[in-house]
N, C-alpha and C positions, 0 to 999 in steps of 0.2 A: 352513888353520890349521896351524901349526908346532907339533905336539904335543911335540916334545922342548923347545923354548924356552918354551912355556907351563908345561910340567912343572917348570921351574926358577925360577918367578917366586917371589921373596921381596922385600918392600919394607919400609923404615923411613925415615920422614921426618917433618918438623915441619909444622905447620899454625898460623898465628897466626889467631885467630878475629876477624873485622872486625866492627865496630859495626852494619853494616846488615844482619847476619844474626841478630839478635836475634829473639826470639818476637814481642816486641811489634811490630816493624817489618814482620815477615812477615804477622801475623795482621791488621793494620791495613789492608793492602792487599786482604785477601779480603773478598768481600761478607758471608760467613759469620762472620767474625771481628771485623770491624771495630767492632761493638758492645762487645766485652769486651777488645780487645786492650790497652787502658790498665791493666787489672787483672792482666796476666800480670807474671811476673817478667822481669827483664833477664838473660836466658841464651840461649845458642844454641839456635834452633828445631830440633826433631828433623829436620824436613824438610831443611833445610840440612846437618845432620850426615849425613843418607843421601846427599844429593847429593855431598859432599865424599868420602865413603867411596867410592861408586859411581865417581865420576870418577877416582880414583886406581886402582882395579881396572881400569877400562876403559882408561886410558892404558897400563898395563902389558901388558894382554893385546893391545892394538892393535898393538903392535910385532911380533906373531907371526901376523897374519892377512894374507891376499892383499889386493891392491888392489881387487878386487871384492867383497870381504866388508866388513861392518861389525859392530862389537861392539855387542850391545844388553843390556839388563837383562832378566832373566827373573824372578829371585826375590830379595828382600831381606829378611833377618829381622834385626831390630836390637833390642839390649837397652841403652836409653839410661839408664845407670845413675845419673849425677850431673850437676848444674848445671855449666854452662860459661860463664863470664862473658866479656864483651867482653875482647880482648887476651890471653886465655889462650893459651899455647903447647901445642898437642896434638901428641904423639907417636904417629903411625900406624904400625903394624906389621901386615903381612900376607903370607899365603903360600898357595899352592895347597893345597887340601884334597882335592878330587876333580876328575877329568877325565872327560868324555864324549866322544863322537865329534866334536861341534861346540860342546861347551860346557865351562866350567871354573867351579868352585865355589871361592871364596876366603874363609877366616877372616880377619877383621880385629879388632885391639883398638887402642883410642885411650885414651890416658893424659894426664892433665894432671899438674902437679907433685905433686898430692896422691893421686890414686888413678886407678883404671881407671874410665873414665866412659863407656865405650861397647864392647860386644863385638857384632860382627855377621858374618853369612853372606851373602855375594853370589854369586849364580849368573848367569853371563854366558854369551851364545851368540854365535858367529860365524855370521851369515846373509849370504845374497846380497844385496848393496845394492839391485840391480835389482828383485828381489822385493819388498822392503820399500818402495821408492819406488812401485811399481806398486799396492801395497795402499792406501798413503797417497793416491795419485792418486785411486783409486776411491771412497774414502770422501769427498775434498774434492769430486769430482764429484757425489756422492750429496748432500751438504749443500747445494750450490749449488742442485741440482734442487728440493729442498724449500724453500729461501729463495725461489726464483723462483715455486713454486707457491703460497707464501704471501704473495707480494707485497712480498717483503723482499729483493729482489735486491740485492747489494752492488757 
């Protein structure tokens, strides 16, 4: 990881909220949310807001890691302060707050035309891709053994 490059990260960009990222749409697809999804308001789901913020931070940090590394999320703290309707234009501003040996913590603020709708802290880490892929493969193998043992081989 190029510490000098990461230490200079600052971004400011716009994001237009699409209709398919509303809370009703997301929760309707989840087994635990389908029963009450229609009662939700038409605004950006917090889960999608997290994904948008995390994706921008990962994109910025990814520029400064080695080919053998991958950027992964470690901790995300978010204060979703206001409703964000379909078609809203968000202005995302972010900057490096803290750096570790293999990690970076970003502060991000999202504003619509009326107010600050979100403040977040995102901690990312640069890890060896092969190490993560090895851990995933071991978990997939363990799941397959469980399914085979239960007669549910896929």
